[in-house]
C-alpha positions as CSV (number, residue, x, y, z in Angstrom):
1,M,-57.9,30.2,15.9
2,P,-59.3,33.2,14.0
3,D,-60.5,32.6,10.4
4,F,-60.9,36.3,9.6
5,L,-59.7,39.7,10.7
6,I,-61.4,43.0,10.1
7,I,-58.2,45.1,10.0
8,G,-59.6,48.6,9.6
9,A,-59.9,51.3,9.0
10,Q,-60.8,53.2,12.1
11,K,-64.2,55.1,12.0
12,C,-65.2,53.3,8.9
13,G,-68.0,51.0,10.2
14,T,-65.9,48.1,11.5
15,T,-68.0,47.7,14.7
16,S,-71.3,47.5,12.9
17,L,-70.0,45.0,10.4
18,Y,-68.5,42.8,13.1
19,V,-71.7,42.8,15.1
20,Y,-73.7,41.9,12.1
21,L,-71.3,39.0,11.2
22,T,-71.3,37.5,14.7
23,Q,-75.1,37.2,14.5
24,H,-74.7,34.6,11.8
25,P,-75.4,31.2,13.2
26,Q,-72.1,29.8,11.9
27,I,-69.9,32.5,13.4
28,L,-68.9,32.9,17.0
29,P,-67.4,36.1,18.3
30,A,-64.0,36.5,20.1
31,A,-63.9,37.4,23.7
32,Q,-64.2,41.0,22.6
33,K,-64.4,42.7,19.3
34,E,-60.9,44.4,19.5
35,L,-58.3,42.1,20.8
36,H,-55.4,44.3,19.7
37,F,-53.0,41.4,19.6
38,F,-51.0,42.3,16.6
39,D,-50.5,45.9,17.7
40,F,-50.6,46.3,21.6
41,N,-50.7,42.7,23.0
42,Y,-48.3,40.8,20.9
43,A,-46.0,40.2,23.9
44,Q,-48.8,38.3,25.5
45,G,-48.0,35.4,23.2
46,I,-49.9,33.2,20.8
47,D,-51.4,31.1,23.6
48,W,-53.0,34.2,25.1
49,Y,-54.4,35.2,21.7
50,L,-55.9,31.8,20.9
51,A,-57.5,31.6,24.3
52,Q,-59.6,34.7,23.3
53,F,-61.5,32.6,20.7
54,P,-64.2,30.1,21.4
55,A,-63.7,26.4,20.9
56,K,-65.7,25.2,17.9
57,T,-67.5,22.4,19.8
58,N,-70.7,22.7,17.7
59,E,-70.3,21.3,14.2
60,K,-72.5,24.1,12.9
61,I,-70.1,26.7,14.1
62,T,-67.5,27.1,11.5
63,L,-65.8,30.5,11.8
64,T,-64.6,33.0,14.4
65,G,-62.6,36.2,14.1
66,E,-62.0,39.6,15.5
67,S,-61.9,43.3,14.5
68,S,-59.1,45.6,15.5
69,P,-59.1,48.6,13.2
70,Y,-55.6,49.8,14.2
71,Y,-54.1,46.7,12.5
72,I,-54.2,48.2,9.0
73,F,-52.1,51.2,10.2
74,H,-49.7,49.6,12.7
75,P,-46.3,49.0,11.1
76,W,-45.7,45.6,12.8
77,A,-49.2,44.1,12.2
78,P,-48.9,42.8,8.6
79,Q,-45.8,40.7,9.2
80,R,-47.0,39.4,12.5
81,V,-50.3,38.2,11.0
82,K,-48.4,36.7,8.1
83,Q,-46.1,34.8,10.4
84,L,-48.8,33.3,12.4
85,F,-51.8,33.1,10.1
86,P,-50.6,33.2,6.5
87,N,-54.0,32.0,5.0
88,I,-56.3,34.2,7.1
89,K,-59.0,36.2,5.4
90,L,-58.7,39.9,5.7
91,I,-61.6,42.4,5.6
92,V,-61.1,46.1,5.1
93,L,-63.6,49.0,5.2
94,L,-62.5,52.3,3.7
95,R,-64.5,55.5,4.1
96,N,-64.1,58.8,2.4
97,P,-60.9,60.0,4.2
98,V,-62.4,63.5,4.6
99,E,-65.2,62.2,6.7
100,R,-63.0,59.7,8.4
101,T,-60.6,62.4,9.5
102,W,-63.4,64.6,10.9
103,S,-64.9,61.6,12.8
104,H,-61.5,60.5,14.1
105,Y,-60.8,64.0,15.5
106,H,-64.1,64.2,17.3
107,H,-63.7,60.7,18.7
108,E,-60.4,61.8,20.3
109,V,-62.1,65.0,21.7
110,R,-64.9,62.9,23.2
111,W,-62.4,60.6,24.9
112,G,-60.5,63.6,26.3
113,F,-57.3,62.9,24.3
114,E,-57.5,65.9,22.1
115,T,-57.6,69.5,23.3
116,L,-56.5,71.4,20.2
117,D,-59.1,72.7,17.7
118,F,-59.4,70.8,14.5
119,E,-57.2,72.9,12.3
120,A,-54.5,73.2,15.0
121,A,-54.6,69.4,15.4
122,I,-54.2,68.8,11.7
123,D,-51.4,71.4,11.5
124,S,-49.6,69.8,14.4
125,E,-49.8,66.2,13.1
126,A,-46.4,66.1,11.5
127,E,-44.7,67.5,14.6
128,R,-46.6,65.1,16.9
129,L,-45.5,62.1,14.8
130,S,-41.9,63.2,14.2
131,G,-39.7,60.2,15.1
132,E,-42.5,58.0,16.3
133,L,-42.6,55.6,13.4
134,E,-38.8,55.2,13.6
135,K,-39.1,54.4,17.3
136,M,-41.8,51.8,16.6
137,L,-39.8,50.1,14.0
138,A,-36.7,50.1,16.1
139,D,-38.4,48.6,19.1
140,P,-41.4,46.2,18.5
141,N,-42.6,46.8,22.1
142,Y,-42.6,50.6,21.8
143,Y,-46.0,52.1,22.2
144,S,-46.7,55.5,20.6
145,F,-49.6,57.3,22.0
146,N,-49.3,59.9,19.2
147,H,-49.3,57.3,16.5
148,Q,-52.5,55.8,17.8
149,H,-54.4,59.0,18.5
150,Y,-53.1,61.9,16.5
151,T,-52.9,60.3,13.0
152,Y,-55.9,62.1,11.5
153,L,-54.5,62.7,8.1
154,S,-52.1,59.7,8.0
155,R,-54.7,57.1,8.5
156,G,-56.6,58.4,5.5
157,I,-53.7,57.6,3.1
158,Y,-55.1,54.1,2.5
159,V,-53.0,53.2,-0.5
160,E,-49.8,53.1,1.5
161,Q,-51.4,50.9,4.2
162,L,-52.8,48.4,1.8
163,Q,-49.6,48.2,-0.1
164,A,-47.8,47.1,3.1
165,W,-50.3,44.3,3.6
166,M,-50.5,43.3,0.0
167,E,-46.8,42.8,-0.2
168,L,-47.3,39.9,2.1
169,F,-50.7,38.6,1.3
170,P,-52.3,37.7,-2.1
171,R,-55.2,39.9,-3.3
172,N,-57.7,37.0,-3.0
173,Q,-57.3,37.0,0.8
174,F,-58.7,40.5,1.0
175,L,-62.2,41.8,0.9
176,I,-62.1,45.6,0.4
177,L,-65.4,47.3,1.1
178,N,-66.6,50.9,0.6
179,S,-68.0,52.3,3.8
180,E,-70.5,54.6,2.1
181,E,-71.9,51.6,0.3
182,F,-72.1,49.7,3.5
183,Y,-73.9,52.6,5.3
184,A,-76.4,52.8,2.4
185,N,-77.1,49.1,2.1
186,P,-75.7,47.1,5.1
187,A,-77.6,44.0,4.1
188,A,-75.9,43.9,0.7
189,T,-72.5,44.4,2.3
190,L,-73.1,41.7,4.9
191,K,-74.2,39.3,2.1
192,Q,-71.0,40.1,0.2
193,T,-68.9,39.5,3.3
194,L,-70.5,36.2,4.1
195,E,-69.9,35.1,0.5
196,F,-66.2,36.0,0.9
197,L,-66.1,33.9,4.1
198,G,-67.8,31.0,2.3
199,L,-71.0,31.1,4.4
200,S,-74.6,31.2,3.4
201,P,-76.6,34.4,3.4
202,W,-78.2,35.6,6.6
203,D,-80.7,38.5,6.7
204,L,-80.8,40.2,10.1
205,G,-83.9,42.2,9.2
206,D,-82.7,45.2,11.2
207,Y,-79.3,46.8,10.8
208,P,-78.8,49.5,13.5
209,P,-75.4,51.3,13.3
210,Y,-73.0,50.8,16.2
211,N,-70.3,53.1,17.7
212,I,-71.2,56.0,15.4
213,G,-70.4,59.1,17.5
214,E,-72.0,62.4,16.8
215,C,-70.0,65.1,15.0
216,P,-70.9,68.8,14.3
217,P,-71.1,69.9,10.7
218,M,-67.9,70.5,8.9
219,S,-67.2,74.0,7.5
220,N,-66.7,74.4,3.8
221,Q,-63.3,75.8,4.4
222,I,-62.2,72.7,6.3
223,R,-63.8,70.4,3.8
224,I,-62.0,72.0,0.8
225,K,-58.7,71.8,2.7
226,L,-59.2,68.1,3.3
227,V,-60.5,67.3,-0.2
228,N,-57.4,69.0,-1.7
229,Y,-55.1,67.1,0.6
230,F,-56.6,63.6,0.0
231,T,-57.4,63.8,-3.7
232,P,-54.0,62.7,-5.0
233,Y,-53.8,59.8,-2.5
234,N,-57.3,58.8,-3.4
235,Q,-56.4,58.7,-7.1
236,K,-53.5,56.4,-6.3
237,L,-55.8,54.2,-4.2
238,F,-58.3,53.9,-7.0
239,E,-55.6,53.0,-9.5
240,Y,-54.1,50.5,-7.2
241,L,-57.4,48.8,-6.5
242,Q,-58.9,49.4,-9.9
243,V,-62.0,51.0,-8.4
244,H,-63.6,54.4,-8.5
245,W,-65.5,55.7,-5.5
246,N,-67.1,59.1,-5.3
247,W,-64.9,60.8,-2.8
248,S,-64.6,64.1,-4.6
249,D,-66.4,66.0,-2.0
């Protein structure tokens, strides 16, 4: 069974951190990085999920886990995880939501899911999401394409997502990481994460980024608009976590 989950957030460095973690000699990866059990595949059942993890036949192998960054945002994921794995360790990466939003939009464009220009996509978000959360809550098996793909602004309101998880899990089961600090010093973040998991340090020597995706420069006009939108939510997040990250620009 999994010992840890990287639950998000999307476009915040979760792939890189998971790849680094699974190079530790005491961690074995799941069948794939993103199993999406607690969001898309819950109907497959717990036996299907457990079969995605390796058997710990080697006494030196102590941990396994997965990384599905939609978990932090999906309305059913917190209670599903709590029901099945109440003591699991939860890892969260949070990036400046201005940069995360821009990266998310261009990710959807690259995959062919987004045809609107950036400002039109942002302006259309509320309309695209209208009624979708209510449908998801009413039917646990309902899949919302719009909720998965077009939540550019919504996914950057981290404080609301963390509150939903922290209502169910104690604070000491979370490791909440700053993505900018991770990008600047991946070795230090890996060390911190291994300590959280109760494992000895492991220096990879080389820390190439994974799944980064290229984005064009952001205009000052768009940046100012996003900064103004996210500033009050960021302040609530910093107060909630008792941290202060430099997300002012």
